[in-house]
C-alpha positions, 0 to 999 in steps of 0.5 A, spaced: 500 474 487 494 471 483 490 471 490 492 478 493 491 482 486 484 479 485 483 482 491 485 489 493 491 493 490 495 498 494 498 504 490 506 504 492 512 504 496 517 510 497 524 511 499 529 516 500 536 515 502 542 519 504 549 517 506 556 520 507 559 514 503 560 515 496 556 510 491 552 507 497 546 509 496 543 506 490 544 499 493 541 501 499 535 504 495 535 497 491 534 493 498 529 498 500 525 497 494 526 490 494 523 490 501 517 494 499 515 490 493 509 487 496 506 494 495 507 494 488 509 490 482 507 494 476 514 498 476 520 500 479 524 506 479 530 510 482 532 517 482 539 519 484 543 526 485 550 525 483 552 532 485 551 535 478 544 533 476 538 528 477 538 522 473 532 517 473 532 510 471 525 506 471 521 501 468 515 496 468 516 490 472 519 487 479 525 491 482 529 485 480 527 486 473 528 493 472 534 495 477 539 490 475 546 490 477 548 494 471 543 499 472 545 500 480 553 500 478 551 506 473 548 510 478 552 515 483 551 520 488 550 521 496 542 522 495 536 519 492 529 516 492 526 510 489 519 507 488 515 501 487 508 502 483 501 499 483 497 504 479 490 507 482 489 512 477 490 511 469 496 508 466 501 503 466 506 505 461 513 507 462 511 514 462 506 513 469 512 510 472 515 513 478 520 517 480 517 523 476 522 528 474 521 536 473 526 540 470 526 547 469 531 552 467 531 554 475 531 548 478 530 540 478 527 535 482 524 528 482 518 526 487 516 519 489 508 518 491 504 514 495 496 515 495 491 519 491 490 526 490 482 526 490 482 533 487 487 532 482 482 533 476 480 540 479 487 542 480 489 539 473 484 543 470 486 549 473 494 548 471 492 547 464 488 554 464 495 557 466 499 553 460 501 546 463 501 541 459 500 533 461 503 527 458 500 522 463 493 521 466 496 520 473 495 524 479 503 524 481 504 528 475 499 533 477 502 534 484 509 535 481 507 540 476 503 544 482 509 543 486 513 546 481 508 552 480 508 553 487 516 553 487 516 559 482 511 563 486 515 562 492 521 564 490 525 557 489 523 556 497 521 549 497 519 549 504 514 555 502 512 551 496 510 545 500 506 549 505 502 552 499 501 545 496 499 542 502 494 547 503 491 546 496 491 538 495 486 533 498 486 526 499 492 521 501 499 523 500 506 520 503 511 522 498 519 523 498 523 529 493 530 529 491 532 536 488 538 539 485 541 542 491 542 535 494 536 536 499 531 530 501 524 532 503 518 528 505 511 529 507 505 526 509 498 529 509 495 532 515 490 526 516 496 521 515 492 516 511 499 512 509 505 510 513 511 514 512 517 513 517 524 517 518 530 514 521 538 513 521 541 506 520 549 507 521 551 512 516 544 512 512 538 517 513 532 513 511 525 515 509 521 509 507 513 507 507 514 502 512 519 501 518 521 494 516 526 497 510 530 500 516 530 493 520 532 490 513 538 495 512 540 495 519 541 487 518 544 485 525 546 493 527 541 497 531 537 503 528 532 508 530 526 511 527 520 515 528 513 516 524 513 522 520 507 525 523 501 527 519 502 534 516 509 534 517 515 536 512 522 533 513 528 536 510 534 532 510 541 536 508 548 533 509 545 528 514 541 533 519 534 532 519 529 538 520 522 537 522 516 542 520 509 541 522 506 545 516 499 543 516 494 540 521 487 537 521 483 536 527 482 528 525 486 522 523 484 517 518 490 512 517 488 507 512 485 501 516 487 496 510 494 497 512 493 494 519 489 488 515 493 487 509 497 492 506 503 493 510 508 487 512 507 484 518 514 486 521 512 493 520 510 498 525 505 503 523 504 509 528 506 506 534 502 499 533 505 493 531 502 490 524 503 483 526 500 484 533 494 488 530 492 482 525 493 477 531 488 481 535 483 482 529 483 474 529 482 473 536 476 478 536 474 475 530 474 468 533 470 471 539 464 474 535 464 469 529 466 462 532 465 456 528 465 448 530 471 446 526 477 441 527 482 445 524 484 453 522 487 454 515 489 460 513 489 463 506 496 464 504 499 469 506 494 474 507 490 470 512 496 467 516 496 472 522 489 473 523 488 465 523 493 464 528 489 469 533 483 465 531 486 459 533 489 461 539 483 464 542 478 458 540 484 453 542 483 450 535 489 447 531 492 452 526 495 448 520 498 450 513 492 446 509 494 450 503 501 451 500 502 457 496 507 457 489 511 463 490 514 462 483 508 463 478 509 470 477 505 476 475 499 472 473 494 478 474 495 480 467 492 474 465 485 476 461 479 473 463 476 471 469 476 463 467 483 464 466 485 467 472 481 462 476 485 457 473 491 460 475 489 460 482 490 452 482 497 453 480 498 458 485 495 454 491 494 447 492 491 443 498 495 438 503 490 433 503 493 429 508 491 435 513 484 437 511 481 430 508 475 429 513 476 435 517 471 441 518 476 446 516 475 454 518 478 458 513 481 465 515 482 470 510 483 478 511 477 480 506 473 478 500 472 483 494 469 480 488 468 473 491 471 469 485 478 467 488 474 465 495 469 460 491 475 457 488 479 456 494 473 453 497 472 448 491 480 446 492 479 444 499 473 440 498 476 437 492 482 435 498 477 432 502 474 437 507 468 435 510 466 442 512 468 449 510 467 455 514 469 461 512 471 467 517 473 474 514 477 478 519 475 485 515 468 487 515 464 487 508 467 492 503 461 496 500 464 502 498 470 504 493 476 507 495 479 514 493 485 515 497 489 510 494 486 503 494 484 500 487 478 497 489 473 495 483 466 498 482 460 497 487 457 493 482 463 488 483 464 489 490 460 482 492 458 484 499 455 490 496 451 486 491 449 480 495 446 478 502 450 474 507 446 468 505 447 469 498 454 470 498 455 464 503 452 460 497 456 463 492 462 461 495 460 454 496 461 455 504 458 451 509 458 458 513 461 465 512 461 470 517 465 477 517 468 481 523 464 487 525 467 494 525 467 494 533 472 487 532 476 491 527 477 497 532 478 493 538 484 489 534 487 495 531 487 498 538 485 505 535 478 509 535 474 510 529 476 517 529 483 515 528 482 511 522 479 511 515 473 506 514 470 509 508 470 502 504 466 499 510 462 505 511 461 509 505 463 515 509 469 519 506 474 523 511 476 528 506 476 536 507 471 537 501 465 533 497 467 530 490 463 528 485 466 521 485 462 518 479 466 523 475 472 520 478 470 513 477 469 514 470 476 517 469 479 512 473 476 507 468 472 503 474 465 505 470 
């Protein structure tokens, strides 16, 4: 985890499940969240409607640490939602963990959310003028209280409240909601930044961030699923699925990093296999940035599929020259860059018998700060590599993200601060090349107008223009 969490950090994974079988849902939500653990390791939580009230249990840590057997056994009901979090807005305490609950004398609901509401500061100020009190700095609380206000204004009609809320928020939003009526809702923003799918697995109706959740829940049985369309609201009640298009946008803005890094390779995002996309991206990288080498070595696990595509395209052997220790734990909490660099040595080790005397082509998905790549290059040289040629499947990241990825400030984005020549020297590689935007698009299989490439171009596909410097300061990135 040290490697991935020194790079880019995704915000969350969400799930919502209903079943006609009593007490089956809590265990299924647990399995779903465990499957989505890669999307967030900061906290985990679950909200269950037991027929009388919504009970929420959440805590800081991994799914296995928070949702123990005793916790799952204590939960009851046919319908619930779950969440794993990595924060991109301030706060790392239990109050910021999700699901987020809203209780009112007239209604109650809990939501789990993935993305970033880009105009949440403006919405928060407006809600505060009308008496709203906030206990966190998260956009999730702002979204929940905006929805609660709109629910009151719309006479407790959830569909109308969602329509009004969708028209007021901007940015990335894939969310699930369970209410005290025994209804499950799911909503995806009109540009479709983040993935969200809906499907059936035997007696279950499932909403999840990724399709791999339904595959895991199905086991050896078959399942059927579809993507929640951008701007679509899903209502599930007593096993029936109602789909409503409540808002539209003339363009799409799927996060390209879902295809490059975030989503599990066995997921399908809007009809495109993530694994196949990464393999094609690796092939495109090989065509545009070939290297004379003896072996292709992936940075585990983020560079593996792209490295395989690179290897196949150039007919250079693919080898696992770096071994990953998956039991080091959440070392990203270690303070100080020196200590984090030292932890890379605990996380990764070189197979000397494979790399010694070889010209190594090292493939990874991205470079953010560059410090981890430098350490890996040094490890390979210590293991006897004759040459190290770095190839990156994603183009240079030069801009911050405000739609749900915790990239650092521009001052820390090394591709923004250094020329390619300077960066090559910094990471101590014999050569370094990035994929091009055209190569990325060809690999994913979507045109530029269908993706969000803001971190690569600085062009943000948002409905409005915001003072991003103010948002960065609030997010603690300055």
